[in-house]
DSSP file (Angstrom, degrees, kcal/mol; ACC not computed):
  #  RESIDUE AA STRUCTURE BP1 BP2  ACC     N-H-->O    O-->H-N    N-H-->O    O-->H-N    TCO  KAPPA ALPHA  PHI   PSI    X-CA   Y-CA   Z-CA
    1    1 A M              0   0    0      0, 0.0    71,-0.2     0, 0.0    70,-0.1   0.000 360.0 360.0 360.0 161.0   -9.5   -8.8   15.2
    2    2 A G  B     -a   72   0A   0     69,-4.0    71,-2.1    68,-0.2     2,-0.3  -0.154 360.0-126.3 -91.6-177.4   -8.5  -10.1   11.8
    3    3 A E        -     0   0    0     69,-0.2     2,-0.1    67,-0.1    -1,-0.1  -0.845  33.2 -91.8-124.1 160.5   -5.4  -11.1   10.0
    4    4 A W        -     0   0    0     -2,-0.3     3,-0.1     1,-0.1    90,-0.1  -0.425  33.5-121.6 -67.3 148.8   -3.8  -10.0    6.7
    5    5 A K  S    S+     0   0    0     88,-0.2     2,-0.3     1,-0.1    -1,-0.1   0.834  96.5  10.3 -60.7 -32.9   -4.8  -12.1    3.7
    6    6 A S  S    S-     0   0    0     87,-0.1    -1,-0.1     1,-0.0    91,-0.1  -0.964  89.7 -97.4-143.3 159.6   -1.1  -12.9    3.2
    7    7 A G    >   -     0   0    0     -2,-0.3     3,-1.7     1,-0.1     4,-0.1  -0.152  43.6 -97.1 -71.5 171.1    2.1  -12.3    5.2
    8    8 A L  T 3  S+     0   0    0      1,-0.3     3,-0.5     2,-0.1    85,-0.2   0.878 128.6  39.8 -58.1 -39.8    4.5   -9.4    4.6
    9    9 A F  T >  S+     0   0    0      1,-0.2     3,-0.8     2,-0.1    -1,-0.3   0.217  88.2  95.6 -96.7  15.7    6.7  -11.6    2.4
   10   10 A G  G X>  +     0   0    0     -3,-1.7     3,-2.0     1,-0.2     4,-0.6   0.358  53.3 101.1 -78.9   4.9    3.7  -13.3    0.8
   11   11 A C  G >4 S+     0   0    0     -3,-0.5     3,-0.6     1,-0.3     7,-0.3   0.791  74.8  58.6 -61.0 -25.6    4.2  -10.6   -1.9
   12   12 A F  G <4 S+     0   0    0     -3,-0.8     3,-0.4     1,-0.2    -1,-0.3   0.544  85.6  78.0 -83.3  -5.4    5.9  -13.3   -4.0
   13   13 A D  G <4 S+     0   0    0     -3,-2.0     2,-0.6     1,-0.3    -1,-0.2   0.861 103.4  36.8 -67.5 -34.8    2.8  -15.6   -3.9
   14   14 A D  S <X S+     0   0    0     -4,-0.6     4,-2.4    -3,-0.6    -1,-0.3  -0.789  74.8 177.1-116.2  84.2    1.2  -13.4   -6.6
   15   15 A I  H  > S+     0   0    0     -2,-0.6     4,-2.4    -3,-0.4     5,-0.2   0.801  76.3  58.9 -63.7 -29.3    4.2  -12.6   -8.7
   16   16 A G  H  > S+     0   0    0      2,-0.2     4,-2.1     1,-0.2    -1,-0.2   0.954 110.1  40.8 -63.6 -50.0    2.1  -10.6  -11.2
   17   17 A L  H  > S+     0   0    0      1,-0.2     4,-2.5     2,-0.2     5,-0.2   0.890 112.8  56.7 -64.4 -38.8    0.9   -8.2   -8.6
   18   18 A C  H  X S+     0   0    0     -4,-2.4     4,-2.2    -7,-0.3    -2,-0.2   0.931 109.2  45.0 -57.7 -48.0    4.4   -8.0   -7.1
   19   19 A L  H  X S+     0   0    0     -4,-2.4     4,-2.3     2,-0.2     5,-0.2   0.886 111.4  53.2 -65.5 -39.2    5.9   -7.0  -10.4
   20   20 A K  H  X S+     0   0    0     -4,-2.1     4,-2.2     1,-0.2    -2,-0.2   0.919 112.2  44.3 -62.5 -43.2    3.1   -4.4  -11.0
   21   21 A V  H  < S+     0   0    0     -4,-2.5    -2,-0.2     1,-0.2    -1,-0.2   0.885 114.0  50.1 -69.9 -37.5    3.7   -2.8   -7.6
   22   22 A Y  H  < S+     0   0    0     -4,-2.2    -2,-0.2    -5,-0.2    -1,-0.2   0.858 120.7  34.5 -69.8 -34.0    7.5   -2.8   -8.0
   23   23 A F  H  < S+     0   0    0     -4,-2.3    -2,-0.2     1,-0.2    -1,-0.2   0.691 130.5  32.6 -93.8 -19.6    7.4   -1.3  -11.5
   24   24 A L     X  +     0   0    0     -4,-2.2     4,-2.2    -5,-0.2     3,-0.4  -0.341  69.6 145.6-128.4  51.7    4.4    1.0  -10.9
   25   25 A P  H  >  +     0   0    0      0, 0.0     4,-2.9     0, 0.0     5,-0.3   0.846  69.9  57.4 -63.4 -33.5    4.7    2.0   -7.2
   26   26 A C  H  > S+     0   0    0      1,-0.2     4,-2.0     2,-0.2     5,-0.1   0.897 109.9  44.3 -64.9 -38.9    3.3    5.5   -7.6
   27   27 A I  H  > S+     0   0    0     -3,-0.4     4,-2.6     2,-0.2     5,-0.2   0.940 115.2  47.9 -69.7 -46.5    0.1    4.2   -9.2
   28   28 A A  H  X S+     0   0    0     -4,-2.2     4,-2.3     1,-0.2    -2,-0.2   0.939 116.6  42.3 -60.3 -48.4   -0.3    1.4   -6.5
   29   29 A V  H  X S+     0   0    0     -4,-2.9     4,-2.8     1,-0.2    -1,-0.2   0.875 112.9  54.4 -68.1 -37.2    0.3    3.8   -3.6
   30   30 A G  H  X S+     0   0    0     -4,-2.0     4,-2.2    -5,-0.3    15,-0.2   0.927 109.9  45.9 -61.4 -45.3   -1.8    6.5   -5.2
   31   31 A I  H  X S+     0   0    0     -4,-2.6     4,-2.9     2,-0.2     5,-0.2   0.924 113.9  49.3 -63.4 -44.4   -4.8    4.1   -5.5
   32   32 A L  H  X S+     0   0    0     -4,-2.3     4,-2.1    -5,-0.2     6,-0.3   0.918 110.3  50.8 -61.1 -43.5   -4.3    2.8   -2.0
   33   33 A A  H  X>S+     0   0    0     -4,-2.8     6,-1.7     1,-0.2     5,-1.4   0.905 114.0  44.6 -61.3 -41.6   -4.1    6.4   -0.6
   34   34 A E  H ><5S+     0   0    0     -4,-2.2     3,-0.6    -5,-0.2    -2,-0.2   0.932 113.4  49.3 -68.6 -45.6   -7.3    7.3   -2.4
   35   35 A K  H 3<5S+     0   0    0     -4,-2.9    -2,-0.2     1,-0.2    -1,-0.2   0.813 115.7  43.3 -64.9 -31.2   -9.2    4.2   -1.4
   36   36 A T  H 3<5S-     0   0    0     -4,-2.1    -1,-0.2    -5,-0.2    -2,-0.2   0.563 111.7-116.8 -92.4  -8.9   -8.2    4.5    2.3
   37   37 A G  T <<5S+     0   0    0     -4,-0.8    -3,-0.2    -3,-0.6    -4,-0.1   0.578  80.5 122.3  85.2   9.6   -8.9    8.3    2.5
   38   38 A V  S   <S+     0   0    0     -5,-1.4     2,-0.3    -6,-0.3    -4,-0.2   0.848  81.1  23.9 -71.5 -34.2   -5.2    9.2    3.2
   39   39 A A  S    S-     0   0    0     -6,-1.7    -2,-0.3    -9,-0.1    -1,-0.1  -0.934  75.3-129.2-129.4 154.5   -5.1   11.4    0.1
   40   40 A D  S    S+     0   0    0     -2,-0.3     2,-0.3     1,-0.1    -1,-0.1   0.766  91.0  17.6 -73.4 -25.4   -7.9   13.2   -1.8
   41   41 A S  S  > S-     0   0    0      1,-0.1     4,-1.9    -3,-0.0     5,-0.2  -0.962  73.6-115.8-145.2 161.4   -6.7   11.8   -5.1
   42   42 A C  H  > S+     0   0    0     -2,-0.3     4,-2.6     1,-0.2     5,-0.2   0.866 114.5  58.2 -61.5 -37.8   -4.6    9.1   -6.6
   43   43 A L  H  > S+     0   0    0      2,-0.2     4,-2.6     1,-0.2     5,-0.2   0.923 105.8  46.9 -61.6 -46.5   -2.3   11.7   -8.1
   44   44 A I  H  > S+     0   0    0      1,-0.2     4,-1.6     2,-0.2    -1,-0.2   0.925 113.5  49.3 -62.7 -44.4   -1.5   13.3   -4.7
   45   45 A G  H  < S+     0   0    0     -4,-1.9     4,-0.4   -15,-0.2    -2,-0.2   0.898 113.2  46.7 -61.9 -41.1   -0.9    9.8   -3.2
   46   46 A G  H >< S+     0   0    0     -4,-2.6     3,-1.2     1,-0.2     4,-0.2   0.898 110.2  51.6 -68.5 -41.3    1.4    8.9   -6.0
   47   47 A I  H >< S+     0   0    0     -4,-2.6     3,-2.1     1,-0.2     4,-0.3   0.807  95.0  72.4 -66.0 -28.8    3.4   12.1   -6.0
   48   48 A S  G >< S+     0   0    0     -4,-1.6     3,-1.3     1,-0.3    -1,-0.2   0.773  84.3  68.7 -59.2 -24.3    4.0   11.7   -2.2
   49   49 A L  G <  S+     0   0    0     -3,-1.2    -1,-0.3    -4,-0.4    -2,-0.2   0.718  94.2  57.0 -67.7 -18.5    6.4    8.9   -3.0
   50   50 A F  G <  S+     0   0    0     -3,-2.1    -1,-0.2    -4,-0.2    -2,-0.2   0.523  90.5  82.1 -89.3  -5.7    8.8   11.4   -4.6
   51   51 A V  S <> S-     0   0    0     -3,-1.3     4,-2.5    -4,-0.3     3,-0.3  -0.881  84.7-123.0-106.3 112.9    9.1   13.6   -1.4
   52   52 A P  T  4 S+     0   0    0      0, 0.0     2,-1.7     0, 0.0    -2,-0.1  -0.201  92.2   4.8 -54.8 142.4   11.6   12.3    1.2
   53   53 A L  T  > S+     0   0    0      1,-0.2     4,-2.3    -4,-0.1     5,-0.2  -0.221 122.1  71.1  72.7 -43.0   10.1   11.6    4.6
   54   54 A L  H  > S+     0   0    0     -2,-1.7     4,-3.0    -3,-0.3     5,-0.2   0.887  94.1  56.8 -63.5 -36.1    6.6   12.5    3.3
   55   55 A N  H  X S+     0   0    0     -4,-2.5     4,-2.5     2,-0.2    -1,-0.2   0.930 109.1  43.8 -60.6 -45.7    6.8    9.2    1.4
   56   56 A L  H  > S+     0   0    0     -5,-0.2     4,-2.4     2,-0.2    -1,-0.2   0.904 114.2  50.4 -66.0 -40.9    7.4    7.2    4.6
   57   57 A F  H  X S+     0   0    0     -4,-2.3     4,-2.5     2,-0.2    -2,-0.2   0.926 112.2  47.1 -62.4 -44.7    4.7    9.1    6.5
   58   58 A C  H  X S+     0   0    0     -4,-3.0     4,-2.6     2,-0.2    -2,-0.2   0.919 112.3  49.0 -64.4 -44.6    2.2    8.5    3.7
   59   59 A L  H  X S+     0   0    0     -4,-2.5     4,-2.3    -5,-0.2    -1,-0.2   0.896 112.1  49.8 -60.9 -39.8    3.0    4.8    3.5
   60   60 A W  H  X S+     0   0    0     -4,-2.4     4,-2.2     2,-0.2    -2,-0.2   0.916 111.6  47.6 -65.0 -44.3    2.7    4.5    7.3
   61   61 A K  H  X S+     0   0    0     -4,-2.5     4,-2.3     2,-0.2    -2,-0.2   0.892 111.3  51.2 -64.9 -39.8   -0.7    6.3    7.2
   62   62 A I  H  X S+     0   0    0     -4,-2.6     4,-2.6     2,-0.2     5,-0.2   0.932 109.3  50.5 -62.1 -45.6   -2.0    4.1    4.4
   63   63 A R  H  X S+     0   0    0     -4,-2.3     4,-2.3     1,-0.2    -2,-0.2   0.919 111.9  47.0 -60.6 -44.1   -0.9    0.9    6.3
   64   64 A G  H  X S+     0   0    0     -4,-2.2     4,-2.4     1,-0.2    -1,-0.2   0.889 111.8  51.1 -63.8 -39.1   -2.7    2.1    9.4
   65   65 A A  H  X S+     0   0    0     -4,-2.3     4,-2.7     2,-0.2    -2,-0.2   0.888 109.5  49.7 -66.8 -39.7   -5.8    3.0    7.4
   66   66 A V  H  X S+     0   0    0     -4,-2.6     4,-2.3     2,-0.2    -2,-0.2   0.935 111.3  49.8 -63.5 -45.3   -5.9   -0.4    5.7
   67   67 A R  H  X>S+     0   0    0     -4,-2.3     5,-2.4    -5,-0.2     4,-0.6   0.915 112.7  47.1 -58.9 -43.2   -5.6   -2.1    9.1
   68   68 A D  H ><5S+     0   0    0     -4,-2.4     3,-0.7     3,-0.2    -2,-0.2   0.928 112.5  48.6 -64.9 -45.3   -8.4    0.0   10.5
   69   69 A K  H 3<5S+     0   0    0     -4,-2.7    -1,-0.2     1,-0.2    -2,-0.2   0.866 120.9  36.1 -62.8 -36.9  -10.7   -0.6    7.5
   70   70 A K  H 3<5S-     0   0    0     -4,-2.3    -1,-0.2    -5,-0.2    -2,-0.2   0.339 107.0-122.3-100.6   5.8  -10.1   -4.4    7.6
   71   71 A S  T <<5 +     0   0    0     -3,-0.7   -69,-4.0    -4,-0.6     2,-0.4   0.933  51.3 167.2  51.9  53.8  -10.0   -4.7   11.4
   72   72 A I  B   < -a    2   0A   0     -5,-2.4   -69,-0.2   -71,-0.2    -1,-0.2  -0.801  37.9-111.6-101.5 138.4   -6.5   -6.2   11.3
   73   73 A D        +     0   0    0    -71,-2.1     2,-0.3    -2,-0.4   -69,-0.1  -0.293  65.0  97.4 -62.0 149.8   -4.3   -6.6   14.4
   74   74 A G        -     0   0    0     -7,-0.0     3,-0.0     4,-0.0   -10,-0.0  -0.924  54.6-114.5 156.6-175.8   -1.2   -4.4   14.6
   75   75 A S     >  -     0   0    0     -2,-0.3     4,-2.6     1,-0.1     5,-0.2  -0.970  28.6-110.7-146.6 159.0    0.3   -1.2   15.9
   76   76 A P  H  > S+     0   0    0      0, 0.0     4,-2.4     0, 0.0     5,-0.1   0.858 118.5  53.4 -59.5 -35.2    1.6    2.1   14.6
   77   77 A V  H  > S+     0   0    0      2,-0.2     4,-2.2     1,-0.2     5,-0.2   0.929 110.0  46.2 -67.2 -44.2    5.1    1.1   15.7
   78   78 A K  H  > S+     0   0    0      2,-0.2     4,-2.5     1,-0.2     5,-0.2   0.910 112.1  51.9 -63.7 -41.7    4.9   -2.2   13.8
   79   79 A D  H  X S+     0   0    0     -4,-2.6     4,-2.5     1,-0.2     5,-0.2   0.924 108.9  51.0 -58.3 -45.0    3.5   -0.4   10.7
   80   80 A C  H  X S+     0   0    0     -4,-2.4     4,-2.5     1,-0.2    -2,-0.2   0.914 111.3  46.9 -61.0 -44.7    6.4    2.1   10.8
   81   81 A L  H  X S+     0   0    0     -4,-2.2     4,-2.6     2,-0.2     5,-0.3   0.900 112.9  49.0 -65.3 -40.9    9.0   -0.7   11.0
   82   82 A E  H  X S+     0   0    0     -4,-2.5     4,-2.3     2,-0.2     8,-0.3   0.899 114.4  44.9 -67.0 -40.1    7.4   -2.6    8.1
   83   83 A V  H  X S+     0   0    0     -4,-2.5     4,-0.6    -5,-0.2    -2,-0.2   0.905 115.8  47.2 -69.0 -41.4    7.1    0.4    5.9
   84   84 A W  H  < S+     0   0    0     -4,-2.5     3,-0.3    -5,-0.2    -2,-0.2   0.917 124.8  29.3 -66.4 -44.7   10.7    1.5    6.7
   85   85 A C  H  < S+     0   0    0     -4,-2.6    -2,-0.2    -5,-0.2    -3,-0.2   0.808 138.6  17.4 -89.3 -31.6   12.3   -1.9    6.1
   86   86 A C  H  X S+     0   0    0     -4,-2.3     4,-2.6    -5,-0.3     5,-0.2  -0.348  70.2 155.5-140.3  53.5   10.0   -3.5    3.5
   87   87 A G  H  X S+     0   0    0     -4,-0.6     4,-2.0    -3,-0.3    -1,-0.1   0.870  76.5  42.4 -55.0 -46.4    8.0   -0.7    2.0
   88   88 A L  H  > S+     0   0    0      2,-0.2     4,-2.3     1,-0.2    -1,-0.2   0.865 113.4  52.0 -74.1 -34.4    7.2   -2.3   -1.3
   89   89 A C  H  > S+     0   0    0      2,-0.2     4,-2.3     1,-0.2    -2,-0.2   0.904 110.8  49.9 -64.1 -39.2    6.4   -5.7    0.2
   90   90 A A  H  X S+     0   0    0     -4,-2.6     4,-2.4    -8,-0.3    -2,-0.2   0.896 109.0  52.0 -64.0 -40.2    4.0   -3.8    2.6
   91   91 A A  H  X S+     0   0    0     -4,-2.0     4,-2.4    -5,-0.2    -2,-0.2   0.894 109.2  49.4 -64.1 -39.9    2.4   -2.1   -0.5
   92   92 A V  H  X S+     0   0    0     -4,-2.3     4,-2.3     2,-0.2    -2,-0.2   0.930 110.9  50.4 -63.3 -44.3    1.9   -5.4   -2.2
   93   93 A Q  H  X S+     0   0    0     -4,-2.3     4,-2.0     1,-0.2    -2,-0.2   0.901 112.0  47.4 -59.9 -42.3    0.3   -6.8    1.0
   94   94 A E  H  X S+     0   0    0     -4,-2.4     4,-2.4     2,-0.2    -1,-0.2   0.876 108.9  54.1 -68.6 -37.9   -2.0   -3.8    1.2
   95   95 A C  H  X>S+     0   0    0     -4,-2.4     5,-2.6     2,-0.2     4,-0.6   0.909 109.2  48.9 -61.6 -41.8   -2.9   -4.1   -2.5
   96   96 A K  H ><5S+     0   0    0     -4,-2.3     3,-0.7     3,-0.2    -2,-0.2   0.922 112.3  48.6 -61.7 -43.3   -4.0   -7.7   -1.9
   97   97 A E  H 3<5S+     0   0    0     -4,-2.0    -2,-0.2     1,-0.2    -1,-0.2   0.877 119.2  37.0 -65.7 -39.1   -6.0   -6.7    1.1
   98   98 A M  H 3<5S-     0   0    0     -4,-2.4    -1,-0.2    -5,-0.1    -2,-0.2   0.324 109.2-118.5 -97.5   6.3   -7.8   -3.8   -0.7
   99   99 A D  T <<5 +     0   0    0     -3,-0.7     2,-0.5    -4,-0.6    -3,-0.2   0.938  56.1 161.6  54.5  52.3   -8.1   -5.6   -4.1
  100  100 A V      < -     0   0    0     -5,-2.6    -1,-0.2    -6,-0.1    -2,-0.1  -0.889  20.4-179.7-106.1 131.1   -6.0   -3.0   -5.9
  101  101 A D    >>  -     0   0    0     -2,-0.5     4,-1.2     1,-0.1     3,-1.0  -0.960  19.1-152.1-129.5 113.5   -4.4   -3.8   -9.2
  102  102 A P  H 3> S+     0   0    0      0, 0.0     4,-1.6     0, 0.0     3,-0.1   0.829  95.2  55.9 -55.4 -35.1   -2.3   -0.9  -10.8
  103  103 A L  H 3> S+     0   0    0      1,-0.2     4,-2.4     2,-0.2     5,-0.2   0.821  99.5  59.8 -70.5 -29.1   -3.0   -2.1  -14.3
  104  104 A D  H <> S+     0   0    0     -3,-1.0     4,-1.5     1,-0.2    -1,-0.2   0.909 105.7  49.2 -61.2 -40.2   -6.7   -2.0  -13.8
  105  105 A W  H  X S+     0   0    0     -4,-1.2     4,-1.0     1,-0.2    -2,-0.2   0.908 110.3  50.1 -65.0 -42.3   -6.4    1.7  -13.1
  106  106 A I  H >< S+     0   0    0     -4,-1.6     3,-0.6     1,-0.2    -2,-0.2   0.906 109.2  51.7 -63.6 -41.8   -4.3    2.4  -16.2
  107  107 A Q  H 3< S+     0   0    0     -4,-2.4    -1,-0.2     1,-0.2    -2,-0.2   0.807 106.3  54.7 -66.7 -29.6   -6.8    0.5  -18.4
  108  108 A R  H 3<        0   0    0     -4,-1.5    -1,-0.2     1,-0.2    -2,-0.2   0.747 360.0 360.0 -73.9 -23.0   -9.7    2.7  -17.1
  109  109 A Q    <<        0   0    0     -4,-1.0    -1,-0.2    -3,-0.6    -2,-0.2   0.465 360.0 360.0 -79.4 360.0   -7.9    5.9  -18.0
């Protein structure tokens, strides 16, 4: 099985992407949800961040889907802990893995 392109706290290696995800989390998570098949659209994935408990569930499902798509080692329990404790760092890590840039999406619209 594979490894993540960067560690969980490697989010600071690409400070530009880190800032984009921290300031535009709904767009980043929405794109990830759509790309991984967790949500039917970017809008649904982004809105899920505003609903307590659904946000954690959606982030957890996205993380598992990214791991499955990229054949990365891990477990649902580890995913849950990473999303619960370091949700935005996990989102940056997933964006790096799936080549997602929130500003690219904005520019296409």
